[in-house]
mmCIF file of the protein (N, C-alpha, C, O) and its ligand, coordinates in Angstrom:
data_MODEL
# 
_entry.id   MODEL 
# 
loop_
_entity.id 
_entity.type 
_entity.pdbx_number_of_molecules 
1 polymer     1 
2 non-polymer 1 
# 
_entity_poly.entity_id                      1 
_entity_poly.type                           'polypeptide(L)' 
_entity_poly.nstd_linkage                   no 
_entity_poly.nstd_monomer                   no 
_entity_poly.pdbx_seq_one_letter_code       MEYVTKTCPICGSEFVVLEKVEGKAIYCTLKCLSVAQGKVKREKVSTVISV 
_entity_poly.pdbx_seq_one_letter_code_can   MEYVTKTCPICGSEFVVLEKVEGKAIYCTLKCLSVAQGKVKREKVSTVISV 
_entity_poly.pdbx_strand_id                 A 
# 
loop_
_entity_poly_seq.entity_id 
_entity_poly_seq.num 
_entity_poly_seq.mon_id 
_entity_poly_seq.hetero 
1 1  MET n 
1 2  GLU n 
1 3  TYR n 
1 4  VAL n 
1 5  THR n 
1 6  LYS n 
1 7  THR n 
1 8  CYS n 
1 9  PRO n 
1 10 ILE n 
1 11 CYS n 
1 12 GLY n 
1 13 SER n 
1 14 GLU n 
1 15 PHE n 
1 16 VAL n 
1 17 VAL n 
1 18 LEU n 
1 19 GLU n 
1 20 LYS n 
1 21 VAL n 
1 22 GLU n 
1 23 GLY n 
1 24 LYS n 
1 25 ALA n 
1 26 ILE n 
1 27 TYR n 
1 28 CYS n 
1 29 THR n 
1 30 LEU n 
1 31 LYS n 
1 32 CYS n 
1 33 LEU n 
1 34 SER n 
1 35 VAL n 
1 36 ALA n 
1 37 GLN n 
1 38 GLY n 
1 39 LYS n 
1 40 VAL n 
1 41 LYS n 
1 42 ARG n 
1 43 GLU n 
1 44 LYS n 
1 45 VAL n 
1 46 SER n 
1 47 THR n 
1 48 VAL n 
1 49 ILE n 
1 50 SER n 
1 51 VAL n 
# 
loop_
_struct_asym.id 
_struct_asym.entity_id 
A 1 
B 2 
# 
loop_
_chem_comp.id 
_chem_comp.type 
_chem_comp.mon_nstd_flag 
ALA 'L-peptide linking' y 
ARG 'L-peptide linking' y 
CYS 'L-peptide linking' y 
GLN 'L-peptide linking' y 
GLU 'L-peptide linking' y 
GLY 'peptide linking'   y 
ILE 'L-peptide linking' y 
LEU 'L-peptide linking' y 
LYS 'L-peptide linking' y 
MET 'L-peptide linking' y 
PHE 'L-peptide linking' y 
PRO 'L-peptide linking' y 
SER 'L-peptide linking' y 
THR 'L-peptide linking' y 
TYR 'L-peptide linking' y 
VAL 'L-peptide linking' y 
ZN  non-polymer         . 
# 
_pdbx_entity_nonpoly.entity_id   2 
_pdbx_entity_nonpoly.name        ? 
_pdbx_entity_nonpoly.comp_id     ZN 
# 
_pdbx_nonpoly_scheme.asym_id         B 
_pdbx_nonpoly_scheme.entity_id       2 
_pdbx_nonpoly_scheme.mon_id          ZN 
_pdbx_nonpoly_scheme.ndb_seq_num     1 
_pdbx_nonpoly_scheme.pdb_seq_num     101 
_pdbx_nonpoly_scheme.auth_seq_num    101 
_pdbx_nonpoly_scheme.pdb_mon_id      ZN 
_pdbx_nonpoly_scheme.auth_mon_id     ZN 
_pdbx_nonpoly_scheme.pdb_strand_id   A 
_pdbx_nonpoly_scheme.pdb_ins_code    . 
# 
loop_
_atom_site.group_PDB 
_atom_site.id 
_atom_site.type_symbol 
_atom_site.label_atom_id 
_atom_site.label_alt_id 
_atom_site.label_comp_id 
_atom_site.label_asym_id 
_atom_site.label_entity_id 
_atom_site.label_seq_id 
_atom_site.pdbx_PDB_ins_code 
_atom_site.Cartn_x 
_atom_site.Cartn_y 
_atom_site.Cartn_z 
_atom_site.occupancy 
_atom_site.B_iso_or_equiv 
_atom_site.pdbx_formal_charge 
_atom_site.auth_seq_id 
_atom_site.auth_comp_id 
_atom_site.auth_asym_id 
_atom_site.auth_atom_id 
_atom_site.pdbx_PDB_model_num 
ATOM   1   N  N  . MET A 1 1  ? -35.889 7.259  -22.150 1.00 0.00 ? 1   MET A N  1 
ATOM   2   C  CA . MET A 1 1  ? -34.635 7.381  -21.379 1.00 0.00 ? 1   MET A CA 1 
ATOM   3   C  C  . MET A 1 1  ? -33.639 8.259  -22.130 1.00 0.00 ? 1   MET A C  1 
ATOM   4   O  O  . MET A 1 1  ? -33.548 8.217  -23.356 1.00 0.00 ? 1   MET A O  1 
ATOM   5   N  N  . GLU A 1 2  ? -32.908 9.042  -21.377 1.00 0.00 ? 2   GLU A N  1 
ATOM   6   C  CA . GLU A 1 2  ? -31.924 9.941  -21.972 1.00 0.00 ? 2   GLU A CA 1 
ATOM   7   C  C  . GLU A 1 2  ? -30.548 9.269  -22.004 1.00 0.00 ? 2   GLU A C  1 
ATOM   8   O  O  . GLU A 1 2  ? -30.156 8.577  -21.065 1.00 0.00 ? 2   GLU A O  1 
ATOM   9   N  N  . TYR A 1 3  ? -29.835 9.486  -23.092 1.00 0.00 ? 3   TYR A N  1 
ATOM   10  C  CA . TYR A 1 3  ? -28.487 8.936  -23.226 1.00 0.00 ? 3   TYR A CA 1 
ATOM   11  C  C  . TYR A 1 3  ? -27.480 10.066 -23.390 1.00 0.00 ? 3   TYR A C  1 
ATOM   12  O  O  . TYR A 1 3  ? -27.776 11.113 -23.965 1.00 0.00 ? 3   TYR A O  1 
ATOM   13  N  N  . VAL A 1 4  ? -26.278 9.823  -22.865 1.00 0.00 ? 4   VAL A N  1 
ATOM   14  C  CA . VAL A 1 4  ? -25.221 10.818 -22.926 1.00 0.00 ? 4   VAL A CA 1 
ATOM   15  C  C  . VAL A 1 4  ? -24.008 10.190 -23.617 1.00 0.00 ? 4   VAL A C  1 
ATOM   16  O  O  . VAL A 1 4  ? -23.655 9.045  -23.334 1.00 0.00 ? 4   VAL A O  1 
ATOM   17  N  N  . THR A 1 5  ? -23.379 10.929 -24.510 1.00 0.00 ? 5   THR A N  1 
ATOM   18  C  CA . THR A 1 5  ? -22.163 10.442 -25.162 1.00 0.00 ? 5   THR A CA 1 
ATOM   19  C  C  . THR A 1 5  ? -20.950 10.904 -24.359 1.00 0.00 ? 5   THR A C  1 
ATOM   20  O  O  . THR A 1 5  ? -20.797 12.088 -24.062 1.00 0.00 ? 5   THR A O  1 
ATOM   21  N  N  . LYS A 1 6  ? -20.091 9.944  -24.014 1.00 0.00 ? 6   LYS A N  1 
ATOM   22  C  CA . LYS A 1 6  ? -18.890 10.254 -23.250 1.00 0.00 ? 6   LYS A CA 1 
ATOM   23  C  C  . LYS A 1 6  ? -17.673 9.743  -24.004 1.00 0.00 ? 6   LYS A C  1 
ATOM   24  O  O  . LYS A 1 6  ? -17.792 8.888  -24.882 1.00 0.00 ? 6   LYS A O  1 
ATOM   25  N  N  . THR A 1 7  ? -16.498 10.271 -23.659 1.00 0.00 ? 7   THR A N  1 
ATOM   26  C  CA . THR A 1 7  ? -15.251 9.814  -24.266 1.00 0.00 ? 7   THR A CA 1 
ATOM   27  C  C  . THR A 1 7  ? -14.424 9.084  -23.211 1.00 0.00 ? 7   THR A C  1 
ATOM   28  O  O  . THR A 1 7  ? -14.170 9.613  -22.129 1.00 0.00 ? 7   THR A O  1 
ATOM   29  N  N  . CYS A 1 8  ? -14.015 7.878  -23.537 1.00 0.00 ? 8   CYS A N  1 
ATOM   30  C  CA . CYS A 1 8  ? -13.216 7.075  -22.616 1.00 0.00 ? 8   CYS A CA 1 
ATOM   31  C  C  . CYS A 1 8  ? -11.807 7.661  -22.502 1.00 0.00 ? 8   CYS A C  1 
ATOM   32  O  O  . CYS A 1 8  ? -11.153 7.865  -23.524 1.00 0.00 ? 8   CYS A O  1 
ATOM   33  N  N  . PRO A 1 9  ? -11.320 7.940  -21.281 1.00 0.00 ? 9   PRO A N  1 
ATOM   34  C  CA . PRO A 1 9  ? -9.983  8.511  -21.104 1.00 0.00 ? 9   PRO A CA 1 
ATOM   35  C  C  . PRO A 1 9  ? -8.858  7.515  -21.377 1.00 0.00 ? 9   PRO A C  1 
ATOM   36  O  O  . PRO A 1 9  ? -7.703  7.917  -21.522 1.00 0.00 ? 9   PRO A O  1 
ATOM   37  N  N  . ILE A 1 10 ? -9.176  6.235  -21.449 1.00 0.00 ? 10  ILE A N  1 
ATOM   38  C  CA . ILE A 1 10 ? -8.151  5.210  -21.678 1.00 0.00 ? 10  ILE A CA 1 
ATOM   39  C  C  . ILE A 1 10 ? -7.923  4.978  -23.163 1.00 0.00 ? 10  ILE A C  1 
ATOM   40  O  O  . ILE A 1 10 ? -6.802  5.124  -23.650 1.00 0.00 ? 10  ILE A O  1 
ATOM   41  N  N  . CYS A 1 11 ? -8.977  4.619  -23.885 1.00 0.00 ? 11  CYS A N  1 
ATOM   42  C  CA . CYS A 1 11 ? -8.810  4.291  -25.302 1.00 0.00 ? 11  CYS A CA 1 
ATOM   43  C  C  . CYS A 1 11 ? -9.282  5.419  -26.226 1.00 0.00 ? 11  CYS A C  1 
ATOM   44  O  O  . CYS A 1 11 ? -9.055  5.364  -27.435 1.00 0.00 ? 11  CYS A O  1 
ATOM   45  N  N  . GLY A 1 12 ? -9.936  6.438  -25.666 1.00 0.00 ? 12  GLY A N  1 
ATOM   46  C  CA . GLY A 1 12 ? -10.327 7.595  -26.453 1.00 0.00 ? 12  GLY A CA 1 
ATOM   47  C  C  . GLY A 1 12 ? -11.566 7.401  -27.303 1.00 0.00 ? 12  GLY A C  1 
ATOM   48  O  O  . GLY A 1 12 ? -11.932 8.294  -28.066 1.00 0.00 ? 12  GLY A O  1 
ATOM   49  N  N  . SER A 1 13 ? -12.219 6.257  -27.190 1.00 0.00 ? 13  SER A N  1 
ATOM   50  C  CA . SER A 1 13 ? -13.401 6.023  -28.006 1.00 0.00 ? 13  SER A CA 1 
ATOM   51  C  C  . SER A 1 13 ? -14.655 6.568  -27.327 1.00 0.00 ? 13  SER A C  1 
ATOM   52  O  O  . SER A 1 13 ? -14.748 6.615  -26.101 1.00 0.00 ? 13  SER A O  1 
ATOM   53  N  N  . GLU A 1 14 ? -15.603 6.973  -28.145 1.00 0.00 ? 14  GLU A N  1 
ATOM   54  C  CA . GLU A 1 14 ? -16.856 7.483  -27.611 1.00 0.00 ? 14  GLU A CA 1 
ATOM   55  C  C  . GLU A 1 14 ? -17.801 6.330  -27.309 1.00 0.00 ? 14  GLU A C  1 
ATOM   56  O  O  . GLU A 1 14 ? -17.857 5.342  -28.041 1.00 0.00 ? 14  GLU A O  1 
ATOM   57  N  N  . PHE A 1 15 ? -18.535 6.474  -26.229 1.00 0.00 ? 15  PHE A N  1 
ATOM   58  C  CA . PHE A 1 15 ? -19.528 5.467  -25.874 1.00 0.00 ? 15  PHE A CA 1 
ATOM   59  C  C  . PHE A 1 15 ? -20.743 6.169  -25.294 1.00 0.00 ? 15  PHE A C  1 
ATOM   60  O  O  . PHE A 1 15 ? -20.672 7.318  -24.860 1.00 0.00 ? 15  PHE A O  1 
ATOM   61  N  N  . VAL A 1 16 ? -21.856 5.456  -25.297 1.00 0.00 ? 16  VAL A N  1 
ATOM   62  C  CA . VAL A 1 16 ? -23.129 6.041  -24.874 1.00 0.00 ? 16  VAL A CA 1 
ATOM   63  C  C  . VAL A 1 16 ? -23.582 5.375  -23.582 1.00 0.00 ? 16  VAL A C  1 
ATOM   64  O  O  . VAL A 1 16 ? -23.589 4.150  -23.470 1.00 0.00 ? 16  VAL A O  1 
ATOM   65  N  N  . VAL A 1 17 ? -23.957 6.193  -22.616 1.00 0.00 ? 17  VAL A N  1 
ATOM   66  C  CA . VAL A 1 17 ? -24.451 5.669  -21.341 1.00 0.00 ? 17  VAL A CA 1 
ATOM   67  C  C  . VAL A 1 17 ? -25.788 6.324  -21.009 1.00 0.00 ? 17  VAL A C  1 
ATOM   68  O  O  . VAL A 1 17 ? -26.118 7.397  -21.515 1.00 0.00 ? 17  VAL A O  1 
ATOM   69  N  N  . LEU A 1 18 ? -26.530 5.668  -20.169 1.00 0.00 ? 18  LEU A N  1 
ATOM   70  C  CA . LEU A 1 18 ? -27.754 6.269  -19.658 1.00 0.00 ? 18  LEU A CA 1 
ATOM   71  C  C  . LEU A 1 18 ? -27.404 7.504  -18.827 1.00 0.00 ? 18  LEU A C  1 
ATOM   72  O  O  . LEU A 1 18 ? -26.423 7.506  -18.083 1.00 0.00 ? 18  LEU A O  1 
ATOM   73  N  N  . GLU A 1 19 ? -28.211 8.545  -18.959 1.00 0.00 ? 19  GLU A N  1 
ATOM   74  C  CA . GLU A 1 19 ? -27.922 9.792  -18.260 1.00 0.00 ? 19  GLU A CA 1 
ATOM   75  C  C  . GLU A 1 19 ? -27.824 9.590  -16.745 1.00 0.00 ? 19  GLU A C  1 
ATOM   76  O  O  . GLU A 1 19 ? -27.019 10.241 -16.079 1.00 0.00 ? 19  GLU A O  1 
ATOM   77  N  N  . LYS A 1 20 ? -28.652 8.680  -16.204 1.00 0.00 ? 20  LYS A N  1 
ATOM   78  C  CA . LYS A 1 20 ? -28.645 8.519  -14.744 1.00 0.00 ? 20  LYS A CA 1 
ATOM   79  C  C  . LYS A 1 20 ? -27.407 7.801  -14.205 1.00 0.00 ? 20  LYS A C  1 
ATOM   80  O  O  . LYS A 1 20 ? -27.138 7.855  -13.005 1.00 0.00 ? 20  LYS A O  1 
ATOM   81  N  N  . VAL A 1 21 ? -26.650 7.129  -15.080 1.00 0.00 ? 21  VAL A N  1 
ATOM   82  C  CA . VAL A 1 21 ? -25.401 6.510  -14.622 1.00 0.00 ? 21  VAL A CA 1 
ATOM   83  C  C  . VAL A 1 21 ? -24.176 7.245  -15.174 1.00 0.00 ? 21  VAL A C  1 
ATOM   84  O  O  . VAL A 1 21 ? -23.050 6.756  -15.075 1.00 0.00 ? 21  VAL A O  1 
ATOM   85  N  N  . GLU A 1 22 ? -24.408 8.409  -15.750 1.00 0.00 ? 22  GLU A N  1 
ATOM   86  C  CA . GLU A 1 22 ? -23.325 9.149  -16.407 1.00 0.00 ? 22  GLU A CA 1 
ATOM   87  C  C  . GLU A 1 22 ? -22.168 9.438  -15.452 1.00 0.00 ? 22  GLU A C  1 
ATOM   88  O  O  . GLU A 1 22 ? -21.006 9.323  -15.841 1.00 0.00 ? 22  GLU A O  1 
ATOM   89  N  N  . GLY A 1 23 ? -22.471 9.812  -14.209 1.00 0.00 ? 23  GLY A N  1 
ATOM   90  C  CA . GLY A 1 23 ? -21.430 10.134 -13.231 1.00 0.00 ? 23  GLY A CA 1 
ATOM   91  C  C  . GLY A 1 23 ? -20.571 8.951  -12.850 1.00 0.00 ? 23  GLY A C  1 
ATOM   92  O  O  . GLY A 1 23 ? -19.409 9.111  -12.479 1.00 0.00 ? 23  GLY A O  1 
ATOM   93  N  N  . LYS A 1 24 ? -21.149 7.744  -12.944 1.00 0.00 ? 24  LYS A N  1 
ATOM   94  C  CA . LYS A 1 24 ? -20.413 6.531  -12.564 1.00 0.00 ? 24  LYS A CA 1 
ATOM   95  C  C  . LYS A 1 24 ? -19.650 5.946  -13.738 1.00 0.00 ? 24  LYS A C  1 
ATOM   96  O  O  . LYS A 1 24 ? -18.612 5.306  -13.563 1.00 0.00 ? 24  LYS A O  1 
ATOM   97  N  N  . ALA A 1 25 ? -20.175 6.171  -14.939 1.00 0.00 ? 25  ALA A N  1 
ATOM   98  C  CA . ALA A 1 25 ? -19.569 5.568  -16.117 1.00 0.00 ? 25  ALA A CA 1 
ATOM   99  C  C  . ALA A 1 25 ? -18.471 6.473  -16.659 1.00 0.00 ? 25  ALA A C  1 
ATOM   100 O  O  . ALA A 1 25 ? -18.750 7.496  -17.283 1.00 0.00 ? 25  ALA A O  1 
ATOM   101 N  N  . ILE A 1 26 ? -17.232 6.092  -16.418 1.00 0.00 ? 26  ILE A N  1 
ATOM   102 C  CA . ILE A 1 26 ? -16.086 6.885  -16.867 1.00 0.00 ? 26  ILE A CA 1 
ATOM   103 C  C  . ILE A 1 26 ? -15.414 6.191  -18.040 1.00 0.00 ? 26  ILE A C  1 
ATOM   104 O  O  . ILE A 1 26 ? -14.973 6.847  -18.984 1.00 0.00 ? 26  ILE A O  1 
ATOM   105 N  N  . TYR A 1 27 ? -15.334 4.859  -17.985 1.00 0.00 ? 27  TYR A N  1 
ATOM   106 C  CA . TYR A 1 27 ? -14.643 4.082  -19.001 1.00 0.00 ? 27  TYR A CA 1 
ATOM   107 C  C  . TYR A 1 27 ? -15.645 3.304  -19.849 1.00 0.00 ? 27  TYR A C  1 
ATOM   108 O  O  . TYR A 1 27 ? -16.719 2.938  -19.371 1.00 0.00 ? 27  TYR A O  1 
ATOM   109 N  N  . CYS A 1 28 ? -15.289 3.053  -21.115 1.00 0.00 ? 28  CYS A N  1 
ATOM   110 C  CA . CYS A 1 28 ? -16.235 2.437  -22.043 1.00 0.00 ? 28  CYS A CA 1 
ATOM   111 C  C  . CYS A 1 28 ? -16.488 0.974  -21.690 1.00 0.00 ? 28  CYS A C  1 
ATOM   112 O  O  . CYS A 1 28 ? -17.588 0.464  -21.901 1.00 0.00 ? 28  CYS A O  1 
ATOM   113 N  N  . THR A 1 29 ? -15.479 0.305  -21.156 1.00 0.00 ? 29  THR A N  1 
ATOM   114 C  CA . THR A 1 29 ? -15.630 -1.111 -20.805 1.00 0.00 ? 29  THR A CA 1 
ATOM   115 C  C  . THR A 1 29 ? -14.928 -1.391 -19.479 1.00 0.00 ? 29  THR A C  1 
ATOM   116 O  O  . THR A 1 29 ? -14.150 -0.570 -18.994 1.00 0.00 ? 29  THR A O  1 
ATOM   117 N  N  . LEU A 1 30 ? -15.206 -2.544 -18.904 1.00 0.00 ? 30  LEU A N  1 
ATOM   118 C  CA . LEU A 1 30 ? -14.501 -2.962 -17.689 1.00 0.00 ? 30  LEU A CA 1 
ATOM   119 C  C  . LEU A 1 30 ? -13.011 -3.134 -17.945 1.00 0.00 ? 30  LEU A C  1 
ATOM   120 O  O  . LEU A 1 30 ? -12.194 -2.958 -17.041 1.00 0.00 ? 30  LEU A O  1 
ATOM   121 N  N  . LYS A 1 31 ? -12.660 -3.480 -19.182 1.00 0.00 ? 31  LYS A N  1 
ATOM   122 C  CA . LYS A 1 31 ? -11.259 -3.626 -19.547 1.00 0.00 ? 31  LYS A CA 1 
ATOM   123 C  C  . LYS A 1 31 ? -10.517 -2.296 -19.359 1.00 0.00 ? 31  LYS A C  1 
ATOM   124 O  O  . LYS A 1 31 ? -9.430  -2.251 -18.784 1.00 0.00 ? 31  LYS A O  1 
ATOM   125 N  N  . CYS A 1 32 ? -11.124 -1.228 -19.854 1.00 0.00 ? 32  CYS A N  1 
ATOM   126 C  CA . CYS A 1 32 ? -10.516 0.095  -19.692 1.00 0.00 ? 32  CYS A CA 1 
ATOM   127 C  C  . CYS A 1 32 ? -10.474 0.501  -18.218 1.00 0.00 ? 32  CYS A C  1 
ATOM   128 O  O  . CYS A 1 32 ? -9.517  1.140  -17.780 1.00 0.00 ? 32  CYS A O  1 
ATOM   129 N  N  . LEU A 1 33 ? -11.494 0.139  -17.458 1.00 0.00 ? 33  LEU A N  1 
ATOM   130 C  CA . LEU A 1 33 ? -11.497 0.408  -16.020 1.00 0.00 ? 33  LEU A CA 1 
ATOM   131 C  C  . LEU A 1 33 ? -10.313 -0.282 -15.348 1.00 0.00 ? 33  LEU A C  1 
ATOM   132 O  O  . LEU A 1 33 ? -9.623  0.325  -14.528 1.00 0.00 ? 33  LEU A O  1 
ATOM   133 N  N  . SER A 1 34 ? -10.077 -1.550 -15.692 1.00 0.00 ? 34  SER A N  1 
ATOM   134 C  CA . SER A 1 34 ? -8.983  -2.284 -15.071 1.00 0.00 ? 34  SER A CA 1 
ATOM   135 C  C  . SER A 1 34 ? -7.633  -1.746 -15.519 1.00 0.00 ? 34  SER A C  1 
ATOM   136 O  O  . SER A 1 34 ? -6.677  -1.747 -14.743 1.00 0.00 ? 34  SER A O  1 
ATOM   137 N  N  . VAL A 1 35 ? -7.544  -1.288 -16.760 1.00 0.00 ? 35  VAL A N  1 
ATOM   138 C  CA . VAL A 1 35 ? -6.310  -0.647 -17.239 1.00 0.00 ? 35  VAL A CA 1 
ATOM   139 C  C  . VAL A 1 35 ? -6.035  0.610  -16.413 1.00 0.00 ? 35  VAL A C  1 
ATOM   140 O  O  . VAL A 1 35 ? -4.903  0.849  -15.993 1.00 0.00 ? 35  VAL A O  1 
ATOM   141 N  N  . ALA A 1 36 ? -7.069  1.401  -16.188 1.00 0.00 ? 36  ALA A N  1 
ATOM   142 C  CA . ALA A 1 36 ? -6.940  2.630  -15.411 1.00 0.00 ? 36  ALA A CA 1 
ATOM   143 C  C  . ALA A 1 36 ? -6.492  2.327  -13.986 1.00 0.00 ? 36  ALA A C  1 
ATOM   144 O  O  . ALA A 1 36 ? -5.629  3.016  -13.443 1.00 0.00 ? 36  ALA A O  1 
ATOM   145 N  N  . GLN A 1 37 ? -7.074  1.302  -13.386 1.00 0.00 ? 37  GLN A N  1 
ATOM   146 C  CA . GLN A 1 37 ? -6.703  0.945  -12.017 1.00 0.00 ? 37  GLN A CA 1 
ATOM   147 C  C  . GLN A 1 37 ? -5.283  0.409  -11.962 1.00 0.00 ? 37  GLN A C  1 
ATOM   148 O  O  . GLN A 1 37 ? -4.541  0.719  -11.030 1.00 0.00 ? 37  GLN A O  1 
ATOM   149 N  N  . GLY A 1 38 ? -4.894  -0.391 -12.949 1.00 0.00 ? 38  GLY A N  1 
ATOM   150 C  CA . GLY A 1 38 ? -3.535  -0.914 -13.019 1.00 0.00 ? 38  GLY A CA 1 
ATOM   151 C  C  . GLY A 1 38 ? -2.523  0.198  -13.189 1.00 0.00 ? 38  GLY A C  1 
ATOM   152 O  O  . GLY A 1 38 ? -1.430  0.142  -12.626 1.00 0.00 ? 38  GLY A O  1 
ATOM   153 N  N  . LYS A 1 39 ? -2.883  1.214  -13.970 1.00 0.00 ? 39  LYS A N  1 
ATOM   154 C  CA . LYS A 1 39 ? -2.018  2.354  -14.213 1.00 0.00 ? 39  LYS A CA 1 
ATOM   155 C  C  . LYS A 1 39 ? -1.755  3.111  -12.920 1.00 0.00 ? 39  LYS A C  1 
ATOM   156 O  O  . LYS A 1 39 ? -0.622  3.508  -12.649 1.00 0.00 ? 39  LYS A O  1 
ATOM   157 N  N  . VAL A 1 40 ? -2.796  3.311  -12.124 1.00 0.00 ? 40  VAL A N  1 
ATOM   158 C  CA . VAL A 1 40 ? -2.658  4.002  -10.848 1.00 0.00 ? 40  VAL A CA 1 
ATOM   159 C  C  . VAL A 1 40 ? -1.715  3.232  -9.938  1.00 0.00 ? 40  VAL A C  1 
ATOM   160 O  O  . VAL A 1 40 ? -0.836  3.813  -9.302  1.00 0.00 ? 40  VAL A O  1 
ATOM   161 N  N  . LYS A 1 41 ? -1.910  1.908  -9.883  1.00 0.00 ? 41  LYS A N  1 
ATOM   162 C  CA . LYS A 1 41 ? -1.044  1.078  -9.041  1.00 0.00 ? 41  LYS A CA 1 
ATOM   163 C  C  . LYS A 1 41 ? 0.410   1.184  -9.487  1.00 0.00 ? 41  LYS A C  1 
ATOM   164 O  O  . LYS A 1 41 ? 1.319   1.340  -8.672  1.00 0.00 ? 41  LYS A O  1 
ATOM   165 N  N  . ARG A 1 42 ? 0.608   1.095  -10.806 1.00 0.00 ? 42  ARG A N  1 
ATOM   166 C  CA . ARG A 1 42 ? 1.973   1.158  -11.329 1.00 0.00 ? 42  ARG A CA 1 
ATOM   167 C  C  . ARG A 1 42 ? 2.619   2.508  -11.014 1.00 0.00 ? 42  ARG A C  1 
ATOM   168 O  O  . ARG A 1 42 ? 3.799   2.568  -10.668 1.00 0.00 ? 42  ARG A O  1 
ATOM   169 N  N  . GLU A 1 43 ? 1.841   3.593  -11.134 1.00 0.00 ? 43  GLU A N  1 
ATOM   170 C  CA . GLU A 1 43 ? 2.382   4.919  -10.832 1.00 0.00 ? 43  GLU A CA 1 
ATOM   171 C  C  . GLU A 1 43 ? 2.789   5.028  -9.367  1.00 0.00 ? 43  GLU A C  1 
ATOM   172 O  O  . GLU A 1 43 ? 3.813   5.623  -9.033  1.00 0.00 ? 43  GLU A O  1 
ATOM   173 N  N  . LYS A 1 44 ? 1.966   4.442  -8.501  1.00 0.00 ? 44  LYS A N  1 
ATOM   174 C  CA . LYS A 1 44 ? 2.309   4.459  -7.078  1.00 0.00 ? 44  LYS A CA 1 
ATOM   175 C  C  . LYS A 1 44 ? 3.599   3.689  -6.821  1.00 0.00 ? 44  LYS A C  1 
ATOM   176 O  O  . LYS A 1 44 ? 4.464   4.138  -6.070  1.00 0.00 ? 44  LYS A O  1 
ATOM   177 N  N  . VAL A 1 45 ? 3.716   2.523  -7.454  1.00 0.00 ? 45  VAL A N  1 
ATOM   178 C  CA . VAL A 1 45 ? 4.913   1.703  -7.271  1.00 0.00 ? 45  VAL A CA 1 
ATOM   179 C  C  . VAL A 1 45 ? 6.142   2.450  -7.766  1.00 0.00 ? 45  VAL A C  1 
ATOM   180 O  O  . VAL A 1 45 ? 7.161   2.487  -7.076  1.00 0.00 ? 45  VAL A O  1 
ATOM   181 N  N  . SER A 1 46 ? 6.063   3.048  -8.955  1.00 0.00 ? 46  SER A N  1 
ATOM   182 C  CA . SER A 1 46 ? 7.219   3.743  -9.509  1.00 0.00 ? 46  SER A CA 1 
ATOM   183 C  C  . SER A 1 46 ? 7.589   4.951  -8.666  1.00 0.00 ? 46  SER A C  1 
ATOM   184 O  O  . SER A 1 46 ? 8.760   5.325  -8.596  1.00 0.00 ? 46  SER A O  1 
ATOM   185 N  N  . THR A 1 47 ? 6.593   5.570  -8.020  1.00 0.00 ? 47  THR A N  1 
ATOM   186 C  CA . THR A 1 47 ? 6.880   6.697  -7.127  1.00 0.00 ? 47  THR A CA 1 
ATOM   187 C  C  . THR A 1 47 ? 7.676   6.205  -5.920  1.00 0.00 ? 47  THR A C  1 
ATOM   188 O  O  . THR A 1 47 ? 8.627   6.851  -5.483  1.00 0.00 ? 47  THR A O  1 
ATOM   189 N  N  . VAL A 1 48 ? 7.272   5.055  -5.392  1.00 0.00 ? 48  VAL A N  1 
ATOM   190 C  CA . VAL A 1 48 ? 7.962   4.468  -4.243  1.00 0.00 ? 48  VAL A CA 1 
ATOM   191 C  C  . VAL A 1 48 ? 9.407   4.138  -4.609  1.00 0.00 ? 48  VAL A C  1 
ATOM   192 O  O  . VAL A 1 48 ? 10.333  4.408  -3.844  1.00 0.00 ? 48  VAL A O  1 
ATOM   193 N  N  . ILE A 1 49 ? 9.582   3.547  -5.799  1.00 0.00 ? 49  ILE A N  1 
ATOM   194 C  CA . ILE A 1 49 ? 10.928  3.170  -6.229  1.00 0.00 ? 49  ILE A CA 1 
ATOM   195 C  C  . ILE A 1 49 ? 11.820  4.415  -6.413  1.00 0.00 ? 49  ILE A C  1 
ATOM   196 O  O  . ILE A 1 49 ? 12.979  4.412  -5.996  1.00 0.00 ? 49  ILE A O  1 
ATOM   197 N  N  . SER A 1 50 ? 11.285  5.469  -7.033  1.00 0.00 ? 50  SER A N  1 
ATOM   198 C  CA . SER A 1 50 ? 12.110  6.662  -7.287  1.00 0.00 ? 50  SER A CA 1 
ATOM   199 C  C  . SER A 1 50 ? 12.420  7.417  -6.004  1.00 0.00 ? 50  SER A C  1 
ATOM   200 O  O  . SER A 1 50 ? 13.423  8.127  -5.928  1.00 0.00 ? 50  SER A O  1 
ATOM   201 N  N  . VAL A 1 51 ? 11.553  7.268  -4.977  1.00 0.00 ? 51  VAL A N  1 
ATOM   202 C  CA . VAL A 1 51 ? 11.828  7.925  -3.681  1.00 0.00 ? 51  VAL A CA 1 
ATOM   203 C  C  . VAL A 1 51 ? 12.711  6.978  -2.875  1.00 0.00 ? 51  VAL A C  1 
ATOM   204 O  O  . VAL A 1 51 ? 13.085  7.295  -1.746  1.00 0.00 ? 51  VAL A O  1 
HETATM 205 ZN ZN . ZN  B 2 .  ? -12.106 2.643  -23.334 1.00 0.00 2 101 ZN  A ZN 1 
# 
């Protein structure tokens, strides 16, 4: 099996994923995924408040 090294956009750490799931694996852990999703929600809310 082939492995690909990726960099997590949330915490910046490198992690290794299987090549066939590389497109789906963006964050190193589910924790970082939830942080990313929470960030998007917060940005939307702050946009609503500023408008
Ligand atoms: Zn991470």
